[in-house]
All heavy atoms as TSV, in Angstrom:
chain	resi	resn	atom	element	x	y	z
A	1	MET	N	N	121.053	117.411	48.432
A	1	MET	CA	C	121.581	116.753	49.614
A	1	MET	C	C	121.359	117.649	50.840
A	1	MET	O	O	121.556	118.860	50.779
A	1	MET	CB	C	123.080	116.492	49.424
A	1	MET	CG	C	123.650	115.625	50.484
A	1	MET	SD	S	125.237	114.998	49.930
A	1	MET	CE	C	126.133	115.055	51.412
A	2	LYS	N	N	120.937	117.013	51.927
A	2	LYS	CA	C	120.619	117.750	53.142
A	2	LYS	C	C	121.896	118.043	53.918
A	2	LYS	O	O	122.827	117.241	53.928
A	2	LYS	CB	C	119.663	116.955	54.016
A	2	LYS	CG	C	118.313	116.723	53.391
A	2	LYS	CD	C	117.435	115.917	54.310
A	2	LYS	CE	C	116.125	115.610	53.621
A	2	LYS	NZ	N	115.248	114.785	54.436
A	3	SER	N	N	121.873	119.183	54.578
A	3	SER	CA	C	123.028	119.535	55.398
A	3	SER	C	C	123.029	118.682	56.663
A	3	SER	O	O	122.018	118.069	57.034
A	3	SER	CB	C	122.989	121.021	55.765
A	3	SER	OG	O	121.934	121.259	56.680
A	4	TYR	N	N	124.137	118.654	57.301
A	4	TYR	CA	C	124.298	117.893	58.538
A	4	TYR	C	C	123.298	118.380	59.576
A	4	TYR	O	O	122.682	117.579	60.285
A	4	TYR	CB	C	125.736	118.039	59.044
A	4	TYR	CG	C	125.994	117.347	60.365
A	4	TYR	CD1	C	126.097	115.962	60.420
A	4	TYR	CD2	C	126.117	118.083	61.549
A	4	TYR	CE1	C	126.323	115.313	61.628
A	4	TYR	CE2	C	126.343	117.443	62.756
A	4	TYR	CZ	C	126.447	116.066	62.795
A	4	TYR	OH	O	126.670	115.428	63.980
A	5	GLU	N	N	123.109	119.703	59.681
A	5	GLU	CA	C	122.165	120.275	60.640
A	5	GLU	C	C	120.736	119.823	60.346
A	5	GLU	O	O	119.976	119.515	61.255
A	5	GLU	CB	C	122.241	121.810	60.625
A	5	GLU	CG	C	123.511	122.387	61.227
A	5	GLU	CD	C	124.684	122.404	60.235
A	5	GLU	OE1	O	124.480	122.134	59.033
A	5	GLU	OE2	O	125.811	122.669	60.686
A	6	GLN	N	N	120.359	119.755	59.067
A	6	GLN	CA	C	119.012	119.307	58.690
A	6	GLN	C	C	118.812	117.840	59.051
A	6	GLN	O	O	117.750	117.453	59.557
A	6	GLN	CB	C	118.779	119.514	57.195
A	6	GLN	CG	C	118.578	120.952	56.788
A	6	GLN	CD	C	118.476	121.088	55.267
A	6	GLN	OE1	O	119.177	120.390	54.522
A	6	GLN	NE2	N	117.620	122.000	54.808
A	7	GLN	N	N	119.832	117.032	58.786
A	7	GLN	CA	C	119.743	115.607	59.122
A	7	GLN	C	C	119.592	115.415	60.636
A	7	GLN	O	O	118.773	114.614	61.092
A	7	GLN	CB	C	120.984	114.868	58.617
A	7	GLN	CG	C	121.071	114.767	57.112
A	7	GLN	CD	C	122.379	114.126	56.659
A	7	GLN	OE1	O	123.230	113.762	57.469
A	7	GLN	NE2	N	122.542	113.990	55.342
A	8	CYS	N	N	120.379	116.186	61.394
A	8	CYS	CA	C	120.283	116.088	62.859
A	8	CYS	C	C	118.911	116.543	63.347
A	8	CYS	O	O	118.313	115.917	64.232
A	8	CYS	CB	C	121.371	116.937	63.517
A	8	CYS	SG	S	123.019	116.244	63.344
A	9	ALA	N	N	118.399	117.624	62.760
A	9	ALA	CA	C	117.081	118.135	63.152
A	9	ALA	C	C	116.003	117.105	62.865
A	9	ALA	O	O	115.092	116.897	63.678
A	9	ALA	CB	C	116.791	119.442	62.430
A	10	GLU	N	N	116.081	116.430	61.715
A	10	GLU	CA	C	115.092	115.398	61.378
A	10	GLU	C	C	115.182	114.213	62.330
A	10	GLU	O	O	114.154	113.678	62.770
A	10	GLU	CB	C	115.292	114.952	59.926
A	10	GLU	CG	C	114.848	115.976	58.909
A	10	GLU	CD	C	115.140	115.565	57.479
A	10	GLU	OE1	O	115.709	114.465	57.263
A	10	GLU	OE2	O	114.803	116.343	56.568
A	11	LYS	N	N	116.403	113.816	62.661
A	11	LYS	CA	C	116.573	112.694	63.587
A	11	LYS	C	C	116.042	113.062	64.971
A	11	LYS	O	O	115.390	112.244	65.631
A	11	LYS	CB	C	118.042	112.284	63.665
A	11	LYS	CG	C	118.503	111.545	62.431
A	11	LYS	CD	C	119.946	111.099	62.539
A	11	LYS	CE	C	120.364	110.393	61.262
A	11	LYS	NZ	N	121.739	109.916	61.307
A	12	LEU	N	N	116.313	114.292	65.411
A	12	LEU	CA	C	115.797	114.736	66.706
A	12	LEU	C	C	114.269	114.775	66.699
A	12	LEU	O	O	113.624	114.425	67.690
A	12	LEU	CB	C	116.358	116.109	67.071
A	12	LEU	CG	C	117.790	116.126	67.580
A	12	LEU	CD1	C	118.281	117.556	67.741
A	12	LEU	CD2	C	117.918	115.366	68.880
A	13	GLU	N	N	113.694	115.183	65.588
A	13	GLU	CA	C	112.234	115.204	65.467
A	13	GLU	C	C	111.672	113.786	65.546
A	13	GLU	O	O	110.670	113.532	66.221
A	13	GLU	CB	C	111.826	115.863	64.145
A	13	GLU	CG	C	110.360	116.182	64.062
A	13	GLU	CD	C	110.008	116.969	62.811
A	13	GLU	OE1	O	110.734	117.907	62.459
A	13	GLU	OE2	O	108.974	116.608	62.194
A	14	ASP	N	N	112.315	112.847	64.876
A	14	ASP	CA	C	111.897	111.437	64.937
A	14	ASP	C	C	111.998	110.901	66.367
A	14	ASP	O	O	111.095	110.202	66.845
A	14	ASP	CB	C	112.748	110.575	63.998
A	14	ASP	CG	C	112.445	110.818	62.527
A	14	ASP	OD1	O	111.392	111.418	62.225
A	14	ASP	OD2	O	113.271	110.391	61.686
A	15	ILE	N	N	113.097	111.238	67.026
A	15	ILE	CA	C	113.289	110.791	68.412
A	15	ILE	C	C	112.209	111.383	69.304
A	15	ILE	O	O	111.638	110.698	70.162
A	15	ILE	CB	C	114.705	111.165	68.920
A	15	ILE	CG1	C	115.757	110.311	68.197
A	15	ILE	CG2	C	114.813	110.994	70.433
A	15	ILE	CD1	C	117.183	110.759	68.426
A	16	SER	N	N	111.903	112.657	69.094
A	16	SER	CA	C	110.866	113.315	69.887
A	16	SER	C	C	109.509	112.650	69.687
A	16	SER	O	O	108.769	112.405	70.651
A	16	SER	CB	C	110.792	114.793	69.506
A	16	SER	OG	O	109.772	115.429	70.215
A	17	LYS	N	N	109.162	112.326	68.454
A	17	LYS	CA	C	107.892	111.647	68.162
A	17	LYS	C	C	107.859	110.273	68.835
A	17	LYS	O	O	106.849	109.885	69.419
A	17	LYS	CB	C	107.697	111.492	66.658
A	17	LYS	CG	C	107.320	112.772	65.960
A	17	LYS	CD	C	107.153	112.537	64.467
A	17	LYS	CE	C	106.855	113.826	63.725
A	17	LYS	NZ	N	106.754	113.619	62.273
A	18	THR	N	N	108.962	109.560	68.754
A	18	THR	CA	C	109.038	108.232	69.359
A	18	THR	C	C	108.868	108.324	70.866
A	18	THR	O	O	108.152	107.522	71.478
A	18	THR	CB	C	110.378	107.550	69.007
A	18	THR	OG1	O	110.490	107.455	67.593
A	18	THR	CG2	C	110.477	106.169	69.620
A	19	LEU	N	N	109.526	109.305	71.479
A	19	LEU	CA	C	109.395	109.479	72.927
A	19	LEU	C	C	107.963	109.820	73.320
A	19	LEU	O	O	107.456	109.325	74.340
A	19	LEU	CB	C	110.346	110.571	73.429
A	19	LEU	CG	C	111.813	110.170	73.522
A	19	LEU	CD1	C	112.671	111.376	73.873
A	19	LEU	CD2	C	112.010	109.070	74.549
A	20	LYS	N	N	107.285	110.641	72.534
A	20	LYS	CA	C	105.883	110.963	72.823
A	20	LYS	C	C	105.019	109.716	72.728
A	20	LYS	O	O	104.143	109.486	73.570
A	20	LYS	CB	C	105.371	112.041	71.857
A	20	LYS	CG	C	105.883	113.422	72.173
A	20	LYS	CD	C	105.368	114.442	71.186
A	20	LYS	CE	C	105.970	115.814	71.445
A	20	LYS	NZ	N	105.541	116.816	70.470
A	21	GLU	N	N	105.259	108.887	71.716
A	21	GLU	CA	C	104.494	107.649	71.561
A	21	GLU	C	C	104.762	106.700	72.726
A	21	GLU	O	O	103.839	106.066	73.247
A	21	GLU	CB	C	104.835	106.976	70.235
A	21	GLU	CG	C	104.315	107.718	69.022
A	21	GLU	CD	C	104.814	107.135	67.704
A	21	GLU	OE1	O	105.460	106.069	67.716
A	21	GLU	OE2	O	104.549	107.760	66.666
A	22	LEU	N	N	106.026	106.602	73.130
A	22	LEU	CA	C	106.373	105.738	74.265
A	22	LEU	C	C	105.749	106.256	75.556
A	22	LEU	O	O	105.273	105.468	76.380
A	22	LEU	CB	C	107.892	105.647	74.414
A	22	LEU	CG	C	108.614	104.810	73.369
A	22	LEU	CD1	C	110.119	104.970	73.512
A	22	LEU	CD2	C	108.228	103.347	73.493
A	23	THR	N	N	105.722	107.560	75.737
A	23	THR	CA	C	105.106	108.151	76.922
A	23	THR	C	C	103.623	107.825	76.963
A	23	THR	O	O	103.075	107.468	78.019
A	23	THR	CB	C	105.327	109.679	76.941
A	23	THR	OG1	O	106.737	109.935	76.929
A	23	THR	CG2	C	104.713	110.319	78.168
A	24	LYS	N	N	102.950	107.935	75.824
A	24	LYS	CA	C	101.531	107.566	75.759
A	24	LYS	C	C	101.344	106.094	76.100
A	24	LYS	O	O	100.429	105.725	76.845
A	24	LYS	CB	C	100.966	107.829	74.360
A	24	LYS	CG	C	100.637	109.264	74.085
A	24	LYS	CD	C	100.018	109.379	72.686
A	24	LYS	CE	C	99.783	110.798	72.275
A	24	LYS	NZ	N	99.215	110.900	70.926
A	25	ALA	N	N	102.205	105.247	75.539
A	25	ALA	CA	C	102.092	103.813	75.790
A	25	ALA	C	C	102.273	103.504	77.276
A	25	ALA	O	O	101.509	102.712	77.849
A	25	ALA	CB	C	103.115	103.046	74.955
A	26	VAL	N	N	103.260	104.133	77.908
A	26	VAL	CA	C	103.495	103.916	79.339
A	26	VAL	C	C	102.293	104.396	80.144
A	26	VAL	O	O	101.869	103.741	81.099
A	26	VAL	CB	C	104.791	104.623	79.798
A	26	VAL	CG1	C	104.897	104.674	81.314
A	26	VAL	CG2	C	106.005	103.930	79.202
A	27	HIS	N	N	101.714	105.519	79.749
A	27	HIS	CA	C	100.526	106.035	80.434
A	27	HIS	C	C	99.384	105.027	80.335
A	27	HIS	O	O	98.714	104.734	81.336
A	27	HIS	CB	C	100.117	107.379	79.829
A	27	HIS	CG	C	98.825	107.901	80.359
A	27	HIS	ND1	N	98.706	108.438	81.621
A	27	HIS	CD2	C	97.589	107.950	79.809
A	27	HIS	CE1	C	97.451	108.792	81.826
A	27	HIS	NE2	N	96.750	108.514	80.737
A	28	TYR	N	N	99.141	104.501	79.138
A	28	TYR	CA	C	98.061	103.526	78.961
A	28	TYR	C	C	98.334	102.248	79.741
A	28	TYR	O	O	97.423	101.673	80.343
A	28	TYR	CB	C	97.838	103.221	77.480
A	28	TYR	CG	C	97.230	104.366	76.720
A	28	TYR	CD1	C	97.764	104.787	75.515
A	28	TYR	CD2	C	96.109	105.050	77.192
A	28	TYR	CE1	C	97.212	105.855	74.811
A	28	TYR	CE2	C	95.551	106.108	76.506
A	28	TYR	CZ	C	96.097	106.507	75.318
A	28	TYR	OH	O	95.552	107.553	74.628
A	29	ILE	N	N	99.577	101.805	79.742
A	29	ILE	CA	C	99.934	100.590	80.498
A	29	ILE	C	C	99.694	100.827	81.980
A	29	ILE	O	O	99.153	99.960	82.681
A	29	ILE	CB	C	101.393	100.180	80.220
A	29	ILE	CG1	C	101.506	99.657	78.794
A	29	ILE	CG2	C	101.879	99.151	81.226
A	29	ILE	CD1	C	102.939	99.469	78.317
A	30	SER	N	N	100.067	102.000	82.482
A	30	SER	CA	C	99.836	102.329	83.895
A	30	SER	C	C	98.352	102.338	84.213
A	30	SER	O	O	97.921	101.836	85.255
A	30	SER	CB	C	100.435	103.694	84.236
A	30	SER	OG	O	101.823	103.678	84.083
A	31	LEU	N	N	97.559	102.912	83.321
A	31	LEU	CA	C	96.116	102.954	83.526
A	31	LEU	C	C	95.527	101.547	83.547
A	31	LEU	O	O	94.722	101.209	84.426
A	31	LEU	CB	C	95.462	103.789	82.422
A	31	LEU	CG	C	93.952	103.950	82.499
A	31	LEU	CD1	C	93.539	104.632	83.795
A	31	LEU	CD2	C	93.453	104.741	81.302
A	32	ILE	N	N	95.943	100.719	82.608
A	32	ILE	CA	C	95.461	99.333	82.553
A	32	ILE	C	C	95.867	98.579	83.813
A	32	ILE	O	O	95.077	97.826	84.389
A	32	ILE	CB	C	95.972	98.635	81.276
A	32	ILE	CG1	C	95.268	99.224	80.053
A	32	ILE	CG2	C	95.759	97.128	81.346
A	32	ILE	CD1	C	95.886	98.825	78.728
A	33	ALA	N	N	97.095	98.788	84.268
A	33	ALA	CA	C	97.563	98.121	85.486
A	33	ALA	C	C	96.730	98.553	86.692
A	33	ALA	O	O	96.357	97.727	87.529
A	33	ALA	CB	C	99.040	98.425	85.721
A	34	LYS	N	N	96.410	99.844	86.786
A	34	LYS	CA	C	95.597	100.330	87.896
A	34	LYS	C	C	94.200	99.717	87.848
A	34	LYS	O	O	93.688	99.252	88.867
A	34	LYS	CB	C	95.494	101.855	87.863
A	34	LYS	CG	C	94.688	102.420	89.021
A	34	LYS	CD	C	94.376	103.880	88.829
A	34	LYS	CE	C	93.546	104.473	89.943
A	34	LYS	NZ	N	92.380	103.726	90.330
A	35	LEU	N	N	93.595	99.709	86.665
A	35	LEU	CA	C	92.254	99.135	86.537
A	35	LEU	C	C	92.268	97.649	86.860
A	35	LEU	O	O	91.356	97.136	87.521
A	35	LEU	CB	C	91.706	99.379	85.131
A	35	LEU	CG	C	91.409	100.841	84.777
A	35	LEU	CD1	C	91.044	100.961	83.301
A	35	LEU	CD2	C	90.313	101.402	85.658
A	36	THR	N	N	93.298	96.955	86.411
A	36	THR	CA	C	93.430	95.523	86.691
A	36	THR	C	C	93.589	95.293	88.186
A	36	THR	O	O	92.953	94.404	88.768
A	36	THR	CB	C	94.620	94.933	85.926
A	36	THR	OG1	O	94.424	95.151	84.523
A	36	THR	CG2	C	94.788	93.452	86.192
A	37	ARG	N	N	94.427	96.112	88.823
A	37	ARG	CA	C	94.637	95.987	90.269
A	37	ARG	C	C	93.316	96.228	91.008
A	37	ARG	O	O	92.959	95.484	91.916
A	37	ARG	CB	C	95.712	96.978	90.724
A	37	ARG	CG	C	96.071	96.879	92.194
A	37	ARG	CD	C	97.248	97.783	92.594
A	37	ARG	NE	N	97.101	99.154	92.149
A	37	ARG	CZ	C	97.846	99.748	91.213
A	37	ARG	NH1	N	98.810	99.082	90.610
A	37	ARG	NH2	N	97.647	100.997	90.864
A	38	ASP	N	N	92.578	97.257	90.600
A	38	ASP	CA	C	91.285	97.540	91.224
A	38	ASP	C	C	90.323	96.363	91.054
A	38	ASP	O	O	89.617	95.983	91.985
A	38	ASP	CB	C	90.660	98.801	90.633
A	38	ASP	CG	C	91.426	100.072	91.004
A	38	ASP	OD1	O	92.297	100.018	91.900
A	38	ASP	OD2	O	91.148	101.123	90.378
A	39	ASP	N	N	90.302	95.781	89.847
A	39	ASP	CA	C	89.444	94.616	89.600
A	39	ASP	C	C	89.855	93.438	90.477
A	39	ASP	O	O	89.007	92.728	91.016
A	39	ASP	CB	C	89.492	94.203	88.130
A	39	ASP	CG	C	88.726	95.152	87.217
A	39	ASP	OD1	O	87.954	95.985	87.728
A	39	ASP	OD2	O	88.914	95.055	85.985
A	40	LEU	N	N	91.164	93.221	90.610
A	40	LEU	CA	C	91.644	92.104	91.427
A	40	LEU	C	C	91.288	92.306	92.896
A	40	LEU	O	O	90.910	91.349	93.584
A	40	LEU	CB	C	93.159	91.932	91.263
A	40	LEU	CG	C	93.615	91.356	89.930
A	40	LEU	CD1	C	95.135	91.404	89.824
A	40	LEU	CD2	C	93.123	89.939	89.753
A	41	VAL	N	N	91.385	93.536	93.375
A	41	VAL	CA	C	91.008	93.820	94.762
A	41	VAL	C	C	89.523	93.529	94.957
A	41	VAL	O	O	89.125	92.892	95.935
A	41	VAL	CB	C	91.341	95.292	95.126
A	41	VAL	CG1	C	90.666	95.707	96.429
A	41	VAL	CG2	C	92.839	95.485	95.225
A	42	GLU	N	N	88.723	93.969	94.006
A	42	GLU	CA	C	87.280	93.737	94.086
A	42	GLU	C	C	86.955	92.237	94.053
A	42	GLU	O	O	86.139	91.750	94.842
A	42	GLU	CB	C	86.593	94.444	92.916
A	42	GLU	CG	C	85.100	94.518	93.016
A	42	GLU	CD	C	84.508	95.337	91.884
A	42	GLU	OE1	O	85.003	96.445	91.621
A	42	GLU	OE2	O	83.552	94.843	91.256
A	43	MET	N	N	87.618	91.496	93.161
A	43	MET	CA	C	87.380	90.048	93.089
A	43	MET	C	C	87.841	89.356	94.358
A	43	MET	O	O	87.180	88.431	94.852
A	43	MET	CB	C	88.094	89.451	91.870
A	43	MET	CG	C	87.449	89.815	90.556
A	43	MET	SD	S	88.084	88.921	89.112
A	43	MET	CE	C	89.817	89.190	89.202
A	44	ASN	N	N	88.948	89.784	94.926
A	44	ASN	CA	C	89.458	89.191	96.157
A	44	ASN	C	C	88.478	89.411	97.303
A	44	ASN	O	O	88.210	88.495	98.091
A	44	ASN	CB	C	90.829	89.782	96.503
A	44	ASN	CG	C	91.479	89.083	97.671
A	44	ASN	OD1	O	91.318	87.884	97.860
A	44	ASN	ND2	N	92.216	89.835	98.468
A	45	GLN	N	N	87.916	90.619	97.375
A	45	GLN	CA	C	86.929	90.892	98.420
A	45	GLN	C	C	85.697	90.002	98.251
A	45	GLN	O	O	85.168	89.475	99.228
A	45	GLN	CB	C	86.529	92.371	98.388
A	45	GLN	CG	C	87.620	93.292	98.885
A	45	GLN	CD	C	87.289	94.762	98.681
A	45	GLN	OE1	O	86.405	95.114	97.899
A	45	GLN	NE2	N	88.015	95.621	99.375
A	46	ALA	N	N	85.256	89.846	97.012
A	46	ALA	CA	C	84.089	88.994	96.753
A	46	ALA	C	C	84.390	87.543	97.140
A	46	ALA	O	O	83.540	86.860	97.731
A	46	ALA	CB	C	83.688	89.084	95.284
A	47	LEU	N	N	85.581	87.072	96.824
A	47	LEU	CA	C	85.962	85.703	97.197
A	47	LEU	C	C	86.025	85.528	98.707
A	47	LEU	O	O	85.591	84.499	99.242
A	47	LEU	CB	C	87.316	85.338	96.579
A	47	LEU	CG	C	87.298	84.974	95.105
A	47	LEU	CD1	C	88.729	84.833	94.581
A	47	LEU	CD2	C	86.537	83.691	94.871
A	48	GLN	N	N	86.573	86.521	99.403
A	48	GLN	CA	C	86.637	86.438	100.862
A	48	GLN	C	C	85.239	86.391	101.462
A	48	GLN	O	O	84.982	85.620	102.398
A	48	GLN	CB	C	87.428	87.618	101.433
A	48	GLN	CG	C	88.914	87.518	101.189
A	48	GLN	CD	C	89.683	88.727	101.693
A	48	GLN	OE1	O	89.108	89.740	102.072
A	48	GLN	NE2	N	90.998	88.621	101.700
A	49	GLU	N	N	84.326	87.205	100.932
A	49	GLU	CA	C	82.950	87.178	101.425
A	49	GLU	C	C	82.292	85.824	101.144
A	49	GLU	O	O	81.580	85.286	101.994
A	49	GLU	CB	C	82.147	88.309	100.785
A	49	GLU	CG	C	82.531	89.680	101.284
A	49	GLU	CD	C	81.788	90.800	100.578
A	49	GLU	OE1	O	80.717	90.545	99.989
A	49	GLU	OE2	O	82.285	91.934	100.619
A	50	ALA	N	N	82.537	85.281	99.953
A	50	ALA	CA	C	81.967	83.974	99.605
A	50	ALA	C	C	82.531	82.890	100.512
A	50	ALA	O	O	81.790	82.015	100.983
A	50	ALA	CB	C	82.248	83.651	98.134
A	51	ASN	N	N	83.829	82.942	100.780
A	51	ASN	CA	C	84.449	81.953	101.668
A	51	ASN	C	C	83.884	82.062	103.075
A	51	ASN	O	O	83.609	81.047	103.728
A	51	ASN	CB	C	85.966	82.132	101.697
A	51	ASN	CG	C	86.635	81.583	100.473
A	51	ASN	OD1	O	86.084	80.736	99.771
A	51	ASN	ND2	N	87.826	82.071	100.172
A	52	LYS	N	N	83.696	83.294	103.551
A	52	LYS	CA	C	83.124	83.489	104.882
A	52	LYS	C	C	81.713	82.925	104.938
A	52	LYS	O	O	81.354	82.220	105.879
A	52	LYS	CB	C	83.118	84.981	105.224
A	52	LYS	CG	C	82.588	85.294	106.585
A	52	LYS	CD	C	82.596	86.784	106.849
A	52	LYS	CE	C	81.961	87.089	108.188
A	52	LYS	NZ	N	81.835	88.525	108.416
A	53	HIS	N	N	80.941	83.220	103.896
A	53	HIS	CA	C	79.561	82.724	103.832
A	53	HIS	C	C	79.543	81.194	103.812
A	53	HIS	O	O	78.755	80.563	104.526
A	53	HIS	CB	C	78.865	83.294	102.595
A	53	HIS	CG	C	77.465	82.823	102.414
A	53	HIS	ND1	N	76.438	83.252	103.222
A	53	HIS	CD2	C	76.917	81.953	101.521
A	53	HIS	CE1	C	75.322	82.665	102.840
A	53	HIS	NE2	N	75.577	81.881	101.810
A	54	ASN	N	N	80.407	80.598	102.998
A	54	ASN	CA	C	80.467	79.130	102.914
A	54	ASN	C	C	80.921	78.519	104.231
A	54	ASN	O	O	80.421	77.466	104.637
A	54	ASN	CB	C	81.390	78.695	101.773
A	54	ASN	CG	C	80.769	78.922	100.418
A	54	ASN	OD1	O	79.554	79.022	100.295
A	54	ASN	ND2	N	81.597	79.016	99.395
A	55	SER	N	N	81.871	79.166	104.911
A	55	SER	CA	C	82.332	78.655	106.208
A	55	SER	C	C	81.207	78.686	107.224
A	55	SER	O	O	81.033	77.741	108.002
A	55	SER	CB	C	83.509	79.492	106.721
A	55	SER	OG	O	84.620	79.332	105.883
A	56	GLU	N	N	80.445	79.782	107.211
A	56	GLU	CA	C	79.319	79.883	108.141
A	56	GLU	C	C	78.260	78.826	107.837
A	56	GLU	O	O	77.701	78.208	108.735
A	56	GLU	CB	C	78.703	81.288	108.067
A	56	GLU	CG	C	79.594	82.365	108.644
A	56	GLU	CD	C	79.102	83.772	108.350
A	56	GLU	OE1	O	78.106	83.929	107.608
A	56	GLU	OE2	O	79.722	84.719	108.858
A	57	LYS	N	N	78.015	78.602	106.539
A	57	LYS	CA	C	77.046	77.586	106.129
A	57	LYS	C	C	77.502	76.203	106.583
A	57	LYS	O	O	76.722	75.407	107.104
A	57	LYS	CB	C	76.921	77.603	104.598
A	57	LYS	CG	C	75.525	77.586	104.075
A	57	LYS	CD	C	75.568	77.417	102.582
A	57	LYS	CE	C	74.721	78.446	101.906
A	57	LYS	NZ	N	74.605	78.205	100.479
A	58	PHE	N	N	78.787	75.917	106.391
A	58	PHE	CA	C	79.343	74.622	106.785
A	58	PHE	C	C	79.240	74.442	108.295
A	58	PHE	O	O	78.873	73.366	108.780
A	58	PHE	CB	C	80.800	74.513	106.329
A	58	PHE	CG	C	81.461	73.225	106.712
A	58	PHE	CD1	C	81.161	72.044	106.038
A	58	PHE	CD2	C	82.381	73.177	107.753
A	58	PHE	CE1	C	81.767	70.857	106.384
A	58	PHE	CE2	C	82.988	71.991	108.111
A	58	PHE	CZ	C	82.684	70.828	107.428
A	59	ALA	N	N	79.528	75.492	109.051
A	59	ALA	CA	C	79.443	75.412	110.511
A	59	ALA	C	C	78.002	75.152	110.942
A	59	ALA	O	O	77.751	74.357	111.861
A	59	ALA	CB	C	79.968	76.697	111.137
A	60	ASP	N	N	77.047	75.815	110.278
A	60	ASP	CA	C	75.627	75.592	110.597
A	60	ASP	C	C	75.227	74.148	110.318
A	60	ASP	O	O	74.542	73.515	111.118
A	60	ASP	CB	C	74.733	76.550	109.804
A	60	ASP	CG	C	74.855	77.990	110.274
A	60	ASP	OD1	O	75.393	78.215	111.384
A	60	ASP	OD2	O	74.422	78.894	109.517
A	61	LYS	N	N	75.675	73.626	109.168
A	61	LYS	CA	C	75.334	72.243	108.819
A	61	LYS	C	C	75.961	71.272	109.815
A	61	LYS	O	O	75.363	70.271	110.199
A	61	LYS	CB	C	75.792	71.913	107.404
A	61	LYS	CG	C	74.920	72.508	106.333
A	61	LYS	CD	C	75.355	72.072	104.950
A	61	LYS	CE	C	74.463	72.678	103.887
A	61	LYS	NZ	N	74.859	72.284	102.551
A	62	LYS	N	N	77.195	71.582	110.240
A	62	LYS	CA	C	77.884	70.717	111.190
A	62	LYS	C	C	77.139	70.717	112.520
A	62	LYS	O	O	76.961	69.670	113.144
A	62	LYS	CB	C	79.330	71.189	111.375
A	62	LYS	CG	C	80.202	70.237	112.114
A	62	LYS	CD	C	81.639	70.697	112.106
A	62	LYS	CE	C	82.513	69.706	112.833
A	62	LYS	NZ	N	83.905	70.120	112.867
A	63	GLU	N	N	76.676	71.897	112.954
A	63	GLU	CA	C	75.898	71.972	114.190
A	63	GLU	C	C	74.598	71.184	114.059
A	63	GLU	O	O	74.203	70.468	114.981
A	63	GLU	CB	C	75.590	73.435	114.535
A	63	GLU	CG	C	76.768	74.188	115.077
A	63	GLU	CD	C	76.423	75.652	115.370
A	63	GLU	OE1	O	75.223	75.989	115.412
A	63	GLU	OE2	O	77.365	76.427	115.559
A	64	ASP	N	N	73.923	71.316	112.919
A	64	ASP	CA	C	72.674	70.573	112.698
A	64	ASP	C	C	72.943	69.069	112.738
A	64	ASP	O	O	72.166	68.307	113.308
A	64	ASP	CB	C	72.052	70.959	111.358
A	64	ASP	CG	C	71.508	72.394	111.354
A	64	ASP	OD1	O	71.363	72.974	112.440
A	64	ASP	OD2	O	71.237	72.904	110.238
A	65	SER	N	N	74.052	68.660	112.167
A	65	SER	CA	C	74.410	67.248	112.152
A	65	SER	C	C	74.708	66.756	113.563
A	65	SER	O	O	74.273	65.675	113.950
A	65	SER	CB	C	75.628	67.024	111.242
A	65	SER	OG	O	76.061	65.700	111.317
A	66	ASN	N	N	75.419	67.551	114.344
A	66	ASN	CA	C	75.712	67.184	115.718
A	66	ASN	C	C	74.436	67.120	116.557
A	66	ASN	O	O	74.267	66.227	117.386
A	66	ASN	CB	C	76.689	68.185	116.339
A	66	ASN	CG	C	78.091	68.022	115.819
A	66	ASN	OD1	O	78.444	66.993	115.250
A	66	ASN	ND2	N	78.914	69.049	115.983
A	67	ASP	N	N	73.525	68.055	116.314
A	67	ASP	CA	C	72.240	68.045	117.036
A	67	ASP	C	C	71.462	66.789	116.705
A	67	ASP	O	O	70.867	66.155	117.576
A	67	ASP	CB	C	71.419	69.293	116.705
A	67	ASP	CG	C	72.028	70.563	117.274
A	67	ASP	OD1	O	72.905	70.468	118.163
A	67	ASP	OD2	O	71.638	71.670	116.827
A	68	ALA	N	N	71.439	66.403	115.443
A	68	ALA	CA	C	70.707	65.214	114.988
A	68	ALA	C	C	71.333	63.962	115.590
A	68	ALA	O	O	70.618	63.015	115.952
A	68	ALA	CB	C	70.697	65.130	113.472
A	69	ASN	N	N	72.657	63.932	115.712
A	69	ASN	CA	C	73.330	62.761	116.278
A	69	ASN	C	C	73.055	62.630	117.773
A	69	ASN	O	O	73.101	61.523	118.310
A	69	ASN	CB	C	74.831	62.850	116.022
A	69	ASN	CG	C	75.189	62.590	114.576
A	69	ASN	OD1	O	74.411	61.993	113.836
A	69	ASN	ND2	N	76.349	63.064	114.150
A	70	GLN	N	N	72.816	63.735	118.431
A	70	GLN	CA	C	72.556	63.700	119.885
A	70	GLN	C	C	71.159	63.183	120.195
A	70	GLN	O	O	70.920	62.701	121.295
A	70	GLN	CB	C	72.767	65.064	120.510
A	70	GLN	CG	C	74.216	65.499	120.549
A	70	GLN	CD	C	74.382	66.894	121.104
A	70	GLN	OE1	O	73.399	67.547	121.436
A	70	GLN	NE2	N	75.626	67.334	121.209
A	71	ILE	N	N	70.271	63.275	119.253
A	71	ILE	CA	C	68.881	62.847	119.479
A	71	ILE	C	C	68.744	61.366	119.484
A	71	ILE	O	O	69.294	60.478	119.403
A	71	ILE	CB	C	67.926	63.426	118.410
A	71	ILE	CG1	C	67.901	64.930	118.538
A	71	ILE	CG2	C	66.550	62.854	118.550
A	71	ILE	CD1	C	67.081	65.625	117.494
């Protein structure tokens, strides 16, 4: 039979291992969140550029249509 001190030491060791695993998990989650945020920023910029390009294209077509109607 283990002494009370041995049982406490084993439980503390288990707690320490669990905390290390949780710390690693939090680190990985933080890294994934950062990478995801970076990807979202990049996708948002690409969408804004595409929207700007499409708006310019639409404005050009509208001008061409107005020019054709004036003729």
